VEXDREN-2710 file (C-alpha; in Angstrom, 1 decimal):
% VEXDREN-2710
k/r/px/py/pz
1/MET/102.8/31.8/26.9
2/ASN/102.0/33.9/23.8
3/ILE/104.5/35.6/21.0
4/LEU/102.1/38.0/18.9
5/VAL/104.3/37.6/15.0
6/ILE/103.6/40.7/12.9
7/ASN/104.7/41.2/9.9
8/ALA/103.8/44.8/7.9
9/GLY/104.1/45.8/5.2
10/SER/103.3/49.5/4.0
11/SER/99.4/49.0/3.5
12/SER/99.0/45.1/5.1
13/LEU/99.4/44.0/8.2
14/LYS/99.8/39.7/8.7
15/TYR/99.9/38.5/12.3
16/GLN/100.1/35.2/14.3
17/LEU/99.6/34.9/17.9
18/ILE/101.6/31.8/19.2
19/ASN/101.5/29.8/21.8
20/MET/104.7/28.9/22.9
21/ASN/104.1/26.2/25.1
22/ASP/104.0/23.6/22.2
23/GLU/104.0/25.9/19.5
24/SER/100.8/26.1/18.6
25/VAL/98.6/28.7/16.6
26/VAL/96.2/30.4/19.2
27/LEU/94.8/32.4/16.5
28/LYS/96.1/34.2/12.8
29/GLY/95.0/37.4/10.9
30/LEU/95.3/40.0/8.1
31/CYS/95.0/44.1/8.1
32/GLU/94.5/45.2/4.4
33/ARG/94.0/48.1/2.6
34/ILE/96.0/50.5/6.0
35/THR/96.3/53.6/5.1
36/PHE/93.1/53.8/2.0
37/THR/89.4/53.6/2.0
38/GLY/87.5/49.8/2.3
39/GLY/90.2/48.5/4.9
40/LEU/89.4/45.0/6.3
41/LEU/90.4/42.3/8.7
42/THR/90.4/39.0/8.9
43/GLN/90.7/36.2/12.1
44/LYS/90.2/32.7/12.4
45/THR/91.1/31.2/15.1
46/PHE/92.6/27.8/16.2
47/ASP/89.2/26.3/16.6
48/GLY/87.3/27.8/14.0
49/LYS/85.9/30.8/15.1
50/GLU/86.0/33.7/12.4
51/THR/86.4/37.2/12.8
52/VAL/85.9/40.0/9.3
53/ILE/86.2/43.3/10.4
54/SER/85.5/46.0/7.9
55/MET/87.1/49.1/8.4
56/ASP/88.9/52.5/7.6
57/MET/92.4/52.0/9.4
58/PRO/93.9/55.6/8.4
59/SER/97.4/54.0/9.9
60/HIS/99.6/50.9/11.4
61/LYS/98.4/52.4/15.1
62/GLU/94.6/52.1/14.3
63/ALA/95.2/48.1/12.5
64/MET/97.0/47.4/15.7
65/GLU/93.6/48.4/17.8
66/LEU/91.6/46.5/15.4
67/VAL/93.5/43.6/15.9
68/LEU/93.5/44.2/19.6
69/LYS/90.4/44.2/19.6
70/ALA/89.6/40.8/17.4
71/MET/92.0/39.0/19.1
72/MET/90.1/39.6/22.9
73/ASP/86.5/39.6/21.1
74/PRO/84.6/37.8/23.7
75/GLU/83.1/36.1/21.1
76/LYS/85.1/35.4/18.6
77/GLY/88.3/36.0/20.2
78/ALA/91.1/34.1/22.1
79/ILE/92.8/36.5/24.8
80/LYS/91.4/38.5/27.6
81/SER/93.9/41.0/27.9
82/VAL/97.0/42.3/26.4
83/ASP/98.1/40.3/29.6
84/GLU/98.4/37.4/28.0
85/ILE/101.0/38.3/25.3
86/GLY/104.3/37.9/26.8
87/ALA/105.8/39.6/23.4
88/VAL/106.1/41.1/20.2
89/GLY/108.3/39.7/17.3
90/HIS/108.2/41.8/14.5
91/ARG/109.6/40.3/11.3
92/VAL/111.7/43.4/9.3
93/LEU/113.4/43.3/6.2
94/HIS/116.5/44.7/6.4
95/SER/119.5/44.8/8.8
96/ALA/122.2/46.5/7.1
97/GLU/125.8/45.9/8.8
98/ASP/124.3/46.9/11.8
99/PHE/122.7/43.7/13.5
100/LYS/124.2/40.5/13.2
101/GLY/120.7/38.8/15.0
102/SER/117.5/39.7/16.0
103/VAL/117.7/42.7/19.4
104/VAL/115.1/43.8/21.3
105/ILE/113.8/47.5/20.1
106/ASP/114.4/50.0/21.5
107/GLU/114.8/53.6/20.8
108/GLU/118.5/53.2/19.5
109/VAL/117.0/50.7/17.1
110/ILE/114.5/52.0/14.9
111/LYS/116.9/54.8/14.7
112/ILE/118.8/52.6/12.8
113/CYS/116.3/50.7/11.5
114/GLU/115.4/54.7/10.0
115/LYS/118.8/55.3/9.1
116/ASN/118.4/51.6/6.7
117/ALA/115.4/52.4/4.7
118/GLU/116.7/53.8/1.8
119/LEU/117.9/50.2/1.4
120/GLY/114.3/48.7/1.7
121/PRO/112.2/51.4/0.5
122/LEU/109.3/48.8/-0.5
123/HIS/108.8/47.5/3.0
124/MET/110.9/49.0/5.6
125/PRO/109.0/52.2/5.7
126/GLY/106.0/49.8/7.0
127/ASN/107.8/48.1/9.5
128/ILE/109.6/50.8/11.4
129/ALA/105.5/52.4/11.2
130/CYS/104.0/49.0/12.9
131/ILE/106.9/49.2/15.6
132/LYS/105.8/52.2/16.7
133/SER/102.1/52.1/16.6
134/CYS/103.0/48.4/18.6
135/MET/105.1/50.5/20.9
136/GLU/102.3/52.9/21.3
137/VAL/99.1/50.5/21.7
138/MET/101.0/48.7/23.8
139/PRO/103.3/50.3/26.2
140/GLY/105.9/48.3/28.2
141/LYS/105.3/45.0/26.3
142/PRO/108.1/43.8/25.0
143/MET/108.8/43.7/21.0
144/VAL/112.1/42.6/19.2
145/ALA/113.0/42.7/15.9
146/VAL/114.2/39.8/13.6
147/PHE/115.4/40.7/10.0
148/ASP/114.7/38.9/6.9
149/THR/118.9/40.1/6.4
150/THR/121.2/38.4/9.2
151/PHE/121.2/34.6/8.8
152/HIS/123.0/35.6/6.1
153/SER/125.2/38.3/7.7
154/THR/128.4/34.9/8.6
155/MET/129.0/35.5/4.6
156/PRO/132.6/35.8/4.0
157/ALA/133.6/38.9/2.1
158/LYS/134.3/36.9/-1.1
159/ALA/130.8/35.9/-1.2
160/TYR/128.8/39.7/-0.2
161/MET/131.5/42.0/-2.5
162/TYR/130.7/42.5/-5.9
163/GLY/133.4/43.4/-8.5
164/ILE/132.7/47.1/-8.7
165/PRO/135.2/50.2/-7.0
166/TYR/135.2/49.3/-3.1
167/GLU/134.6/52.7/-2.5
168/MET/131.1/52.2/-3.6
169/TYR/130.5/49.0/-0.4
170/GLU/133.0/51.7/2.2
171/ASN/130.4/55.2/0.9
172/HIS/126.8/53.5/0.0
173/LYS/126.9/49.6/1.1
174/ILE/126.6/48.5/-2.2
175/ARG/126.6/44.6/-1.6
176/LYS/125.4/41.3/-1.0
177/TYR/122.3/41.6/1.8
178/GLY/120.4/38.4/0.9
179/PHE/117.0/37.9/2.4
180/HIS/114.6/34.9/3.1
181/GLY/116.9/34.7/6.1
182/THR/114.1/33.8/8.5
183/SER/113.3/31.0/6.5
184/HIS/116.6/29.6/5.4
185/LYS/117.0/29.9/8.9
186/PHE/114.6/27.7/10.2
187/VAL/114.9/24.9/7.7
188/SER/117.9/24.9/8.3
189/GLU/118.3/24.5/11.7
190/GLU/115.4/21.8/11.4
191/THR/116.9/20.4/8.8
192/ALA/120.3/19.3/11.2
193/LYS/118.0/18.1/14.0
194/ILE/116.5/15.1/11.2
195/LEU/120.1/14.6/9.8
196/ASP/121.5/14.4/13.5
197/ASN/124.8/16.5/12.6
198/LYS/125.0/20.2/13.3
199/ASN/127.9/20.6/11.7
200/ALA/126.2/19.2/8.5
201/LYS/126.5/20.7/4.8
202/MET/122.7/21.4/3.1
203/VAL/121.6/23.4/0.3
204/ILE/118.2/25.0/1.3
205/CYS/115.9/26.1/-1.8
206/HIS/113.5/28.4/-1.0
207/LEU/110.6/28.0/-4.0
208/GLY/108.3/30.0/-3.8
209/ASN/106.8/33.7/-5.8
210/GLY/110.3/34.6/-4.1
211/SER/112.6/32.4/-4.6
212/SER/116.7/32.0/-2.6
213/ILE/118.6/29.6/-2.0
214/SER/121.2/29.5/0.7
215/ALA/125.1/27.7/1.1
216/VAL/124.7/26.7/5.1
217/LYS/127.6/24.9/6.7
218/ALA/127.3/24.0/9.9
219/GLY/124.3/26.0/10.8
220/LYS/125.9/29.0/9.0
221/CYS/125.8/30.8/5.8
222/GLN/128.6/30.7/3.6
223/ASP/126.4/32.2/0.2
224/THR/122.8/33.1/-0.7
225/SER/121.3/33.2/-4.6
226/MET/119.1/37.1/-3.3
227/GLY/121.7/39.7/-3.5
228/PHE/121.9/43.9/-3.0
229/THR/117.5/43.3/-3.3
230/PRO/115.6/40.3/-3.6
231/LEU/115.6/40.5/-7.1
232/GLU/119.0/38.7/-7.9
233/GLY/119.5/35.4/-8.2
234/LEU/116.3/32.6/-9.4
235/VAL/114.0/33.2/-12.1
236/MET/111.1/33.9/-9.6
237/GLY/107.6/34.4/-10.7
238/THR/107.7/38.4/-11.7
239/ARG/111.2/38.7/-11.0
240/SER/113.8/38.4/-13.7
241/GLY/116.9/37.2/-11.0
242/ASP/120.2/37.3/-12.6
243/ILE/120.8/39.6/-15.9
244/ASP/123.4/41.2/-17.6
245/PRO/123.5/45.2/-16.4
246/ALA/124.2/46.0/-19.8
247/ALA/121.5/44.0/-21.1
248/VAL/119.1/45.9/-19.1
249/ASP/120.1/49.2/-20.3
250/TYR/119.4/48.4/-23.6
251/LEU/116.0/46.6/-22.6
252/ARG/115.3/50.6/-21.1
253/VAL/116.3/52.2/-24.5
254/LYS/113.9/49.6/-26.8
255/ALA/110.8/48.7/-24.2
256/ASN/110.7/52.9/-24.0
257/LEU/111.3/52.9/-19.9
258/LYS/112.2/55.3/-17.2
259/PRO/115.6/54.7/-15.9
260/GLU/113.1/54.9/-12.4
261/GLU/110.3/52.5/-14.2
262/VAL/112.8/49.6/-15.7
263/VAL/113.3/47.7/-11.6
264/SER/109.4/47.8/-11.4
265/TYR/109.9/46.1/-15.1
266/LEU/112.3/43.4/-13.7
267/ASN/110.3/43.5/-10.6
268/LYS/106.7/43.0/-11.7
269/LYS/106.3/41.8/-14.8
270/SER/109.2/39.3/-15.6
271/GLY/110.5/35.7/-14.4
272/MET/107.7/33.2/-14.4
273/LEU/105.1/36.2/-15.6
274/GLY/107.1/37.3/-18.5
275/VAL/108.5/34.2/-19.9
276/SER/105.0/32.2/-20.2
277/GLY/102.9/35.8/-21.2
278/LEU/100.8/34.1/-19.2
279/SER/100.7/33.4/-15.1
280/SER/103.1/33.6/-12.1
281/ASP/101.7/31.1/-10.4
282/MET/103.7/27.6/-11.2
283/ARG/100.1/25.4/-10.3
284/ASP/98.2/27.6/-13.4
285/LEU/102.1/27.4/-15.7
286/THR/102.2/23.4/-14.9
287/ALA/99.1/22.5/-15.7
288/ALA/99.2/24.5/-19.2
289/ALA/102.5/22.6/-19.9
290/GLU/100.4/19.6/-19.6
291/GLY/97.8/21.2/-22.1
292/GLY/100.9/22.1/-24.7
293/ASN/101.8/25.4/-24.0
294/GLU/105.9/26.1/-24.8
295/ARG/106.2/29.2/-23.5
296/ALA/104.9/27.8/-19.8
297/LYS/106.7/24.9/-19.9
298/LEU/110.1/27.0/-21.2
299/ALA/108.9/29.4/-18.5
300/ILE/109.4/26.4/-16.1
301/GLU/112.5/25.6/-17.0
302/MET/114.0/27.8/-16.4
303/VAL/112.7/28.2/-13.3
304/ALA/114.6/24.5/-12.5
305/TYR/117.5/25.5/-14.6
306/ARG/118.8/28.2/-12.8
307/VAL/117.7/26.7/-9.0
308/LYS/120.1/23.5/-10.2
309/LYS/122.9/26.0/-11.7
310/TYR/122.7/27.2/-7.8
311/VAL/122.8/24.6/-5.7
312/GLY/125.5/22.7/-8.4
313/SER/127.5/25.6/-7.8
314/TYR/127.0/26.4/-3.5
315/ILE/127.8/21.8/-3.3
316/ALA/131.4/23.1/-4.5
317/VAL/131.6/26.0/-2.4
318/LEU/130.6/24.2/0.8
319/GLY/133.5/21.4/-0.6
320/GLY/130.1/18.4/-0.9
321/VAL/126.9/18.5/1.0
322/ASP/125.0/16.5/3.2
323/ALA/121.4/17.4/2.1
324/VAL/119.6/19.5/-0.1
325/VAL/116.6/20.5/1.1
326/PHE/113.5/22.5/-1.0
327/THR/110.8/24.7/0.9
328/GLY/108.9/26.8/0.1
329/GLY/104.8/27.4/-2.1
330/ILE/106.9/25.3/-5.3
331/GLY/109.6/23.6/-3.1
332/GLU/107.0/21.9/-1.4
333/HIS/104.3/21.4/-3.7
334/SER/105.9/20.3/-6.9
335/PRO/107.4/17.2/-7.9
336/LEU/107.7/18.5/-11.6
337/VAL/110.1/21.3/-10.0
338/ARG/112.2/19.0/-8.0
339/GLY/112.5/16.2/-10.5
340/LEU/114.3/19.1/-12.9
341/VAL/116.3/19.8/-10.2
342/MET/117.7/17.4/-9.2
343/GLU/117.7/14.9/-12.8
344/GLY/121.4/14.6/-13.6
345/MET/122.6/15.3/-9.5
346/GLU/123.9/11.1/-9.5
347/PHE/127.5/12.4/-10.1
348/CYS/127.7/14.2/-6.7
349/GLY/125.7/10.7/-4.7
350/ALA/122.4/12.6/-4.3
351/CYS/120.5/10.4/-6.2
352/LEU/116.3/11.1/-6.2
353/ASP/113.4/8.5/-6.4
354/ALA/111.3/9.2/-8.5
355/ASP/108.0/7.8/-7.0
356/LYS/108.9/9.8/-3.3
357/ASN/109.0/13.0/-5.0
358/ALA/105.9/12.4/-7.1
359/ASN/103.9/11.4/-4.1
360/TYR/105.0/13.3/-1.3
361/ASP/102.3/14.8/0.4
362/LYS/103.2/16.9/3.3
363/GLY/105.4/17.1/6.5
364/VAL/109.5/16.9/5.9
365/GLY/109.9/14.3/2.9
366/GLU/112.5/12.1/2.7
367/LEU/112.7/12.1/-1.2
368/ASN/115.9/10.7/-1.8
369/THR/116.9/6.3/-2.7
370/LYS/118.3/4.0/-0.3
371/ASP/121.5/4.2/-1.5
372/SER/121.7/8.2/-2.2
373/LYS/124.8/9.2/-0.4
374/VAL/123.0/12.8/0.3
375/LYS/119.7/13.7/1.4
376/ILE/116.9/14.8/-0.2
377/LEU/115.0/16.5/2.1
378/VAL/111.2/18.9/1.3
379/VAL/111.0/20.2/5.6
380/PRO/108.1/22.7/5.5
381/THR/109.0/26.2/6.6
382/ASN/107.1/28.4/9.4
383/GLU/109.1/32.1/9.4
384/GLU/106.1/33.0/12.1
385/LEU/106.9/30.2/14.6
386/SER/110.8/30.8/13.6
387/ILE/110.6/34.9/14.6
388/ALA/108.3/34.0/17.7
389/ARG/111.4/31.6/18.9
390/GLU/113.9/34.1/18.4
391/THR/111.3/36.4/20.4
392/LYS/111.2/34.1/23.4
393/ALA/115.0/33.2/23.4
394/LEU/115.4/37.4/23.5
395/CYS/112.4/38.4/26.2
396/PHE/112.6/35.6/28.8
END
């Protein structure tokens, strides 16, 4: 049985077809420049057949029609008909407080998502448009919404509430929601299997261009670093992370920004890019730091320091920890960042083996010393597989 996993934005659509019998990827592809001229679809099957189609896609409907055409292409596709797709799993940004888990999509679910679109104005319209388009071109096919936020719905109020007048929460639902939920869920479940302990306490560090950390106990999120939006928390590729709100208004005046420009400034021009003045890519910064670039070095140190602060605070929240887990592009591929984060953490029983850290290549890795009381792991994330598993569980 195949599950089609879709991650749609306002002008892009990523997709994977996953065979749930062995959880292998049958094919994956990307539609770019939806609603613009110069649309492009690129697709690759598991056996290396590549498809490139240049065609305008005025809406997500045309994009989905093109995706189905590419998947069913007699020479370069992988399936013969839509009947070989058992269900479709959609990544959806925001559940607000309406859903505590993934749901089978119907008209009522769509209405609720449309109501919550104002909480994710950059992503939700594209998510919803693609769902409607899929329902139109694949009528009767079971579809599931897998939300980025629902894994964090187990946070207690003391963790998700902000110190602002309570009526702003009551009337406008201003609170911490957290994001990257599909990744945190997948990695926490895989870690519980590795530890053979479903009640384990773990701190999950999803580190990439966008980064977040979660404190997980017995499979349930207790706290997470991202907040009302993905801007809160860690220093990221182009996001500032935590900053004094009063400094934001001062920055606005000094940078001569309009109020509506400030959030964009903090989202797109800050973080590693803003500090280094060079790049938002950790690989570029690492190379520059090794060459003596002090601002690149500072950006890396700030990233690691903020991660360390959150790891330490979440160990306190959990009352101890069984595993600290790294995932995501930086978490999986930067021994420098992992080393800086875990440096000095021996006091809590977490002892990093420097050689294991430096020589880790891929797959699940155990980077702690033999006598470490806490496991230090690398567990590669797989958000698409997480979505596919959720979809299968609800539909079959």
